[in-house]
C-alpha positions, 0 to 999 in steps of 0.5 A, a space after each residue: 720453270 716448266 713454262 720455260 721448258 716447254 717453250 723452249 721446246 716448242 722453239 726447238 722443234 720450230 727451228 729443227 722441224 724444217 730440217 728434220 722434214 727434209 732429212 726424213 723425206 730425202 734420206 730416212 723414207 727412202 732408206 727406209 724403203 731400200 731396206 725393205 726393197 732389200 728383203 723382197 724378190 722384186 720392187 713391184 709386187 715382190 714377195 718376202 725372201 727374207 736374207 736371199 738377196 744378201 747371200 747373193 750378193 755375198 756370193 757375186 765376185 764383182 761385189 766381193 772385189 768391189 768390197 775388197 778394193 774399198 776396204 783396202 783403199 780406206 786402209 790405206 788413205 786413212 792413216 796417211 790423212 790423218 798423219 799428213 794433216 797433222 804434219 802439215 799443221 805442224 809446219 804450217 802453225 806459224 803467223 808468217 807470210 810464207 806460212 799463209 801462202 802455203 796454207 792457201 795452197 792446201 786449202 784451195 782444193 776443197 773449193 774446186 769442183 771435182 769435175 774440174 779436179 779430175 779433168 786436170 789429173 786426166 790431162 796429167 795421166 791420160 793416155 796423151 796426158 803430160 806424163 806420157 809426153 814426157 814419156 815419149 820425149 825419152 823414147 819410151 812408149 805411153 802408158 795407160 796410168 788407170 788400168 795399171 797398178 799404178 791406178 790405186 796409186 793415182 787414186 789415192 793420191 787425188 784423194 790426198 790432195 783433194 782432202 788435205 787441206 780440211 783436215 790440216 785447217 782442223 788440226 790448226 784449230 786444235 793447236 791453236 787451242 792448246 794454251 802455251 803455258 803448257 809448253 812453257 811449264 813442260 819445257 821448264 820442267 826438262 821435257 823434250 820436244 818429242 815428250 812435249 809432242 807427245 804428253 801434250 799436243 797428242 793428248 789434246 788434239 785426240 778429239 781433233 784427230 778422231 773428227 778428222 778420221 770420221 769426216 777421211 771415212 766419209 770421204 773415203 766412201 765417196 771417192 767413186 766420184 774421182 774414180 768415175 770421172 778419171 776411169 769410167 763405169 768400168 775401171 781397172 779392177 784394182 779401182 773397182 769400188 762399192 760405189 761402181 758396183 752400185 751404179 752399175 746394178 742400178 743402170 741395169 735395174 737390179 734393185 735387190 742387189 743395189 739396196 742390199 749393197 746400199 744397206 751394208 755400207 750404210 751399216 759398215 760406216 755406221 758401225 765404224 763411226 760408233 765404234 770411233 765415237 766409243 773409243 774417243 768417248 773413253 780417251 776423253 774420260 780418261 783425259 778428264 
């Protein structure tokens, strides 16, 4: 038995080794180097300054603006992403031809390159885009939508359009895994639609909902791509995200603030995901 376990351990190491090496070389080691640089006053022969770089970062108005915008965007998009993905899955859980067509419509944005997506949205919302063309025909002046209070709404709509399909697919898989006998038994006991949804569907979709939530959190921190392609490196203040700040500090070679911001962002994402896993584990134990 011990020999068999040893052989399994060796086989696991051989299979996981290339991935672990790649992860260490391209992610773990650079991140560790970033943590070290965030504690120095210069990347070249720098001296240790402790948390001075973090204090300077938290006193920066640009960083605080980016942090506030990122937090607000995540607070808006996460509940919408989870709720709308679930609603779409409930509406498209059937097997008819029209249902399959609508599924394809919502899944298509997943395979479209983000550059193409941003270009299409620019054609619609740009200074000389289709929407402004309609306004001009109505006798109104064109509006630079990405430099108005509507910029955050436009970015949120783009995020949801791009990511809802993935959450919908996950919820569809979760719905199809729920035994139909549970609904039949509940209906025979007199449970209505809302009670069946609350006591059966929501309970058994809890693990899926947490996974969709975690994926949505990760994608919300990657929305910089869309904002950058649609509005540039210095967009309207309402959509100036943490990634904008880090990208601009990289261009100005301010490595201390760049690494400090990256460490804080990574720590925030890690803590949020860790808390969510703890809550999901508790709920799973209660369900069990």
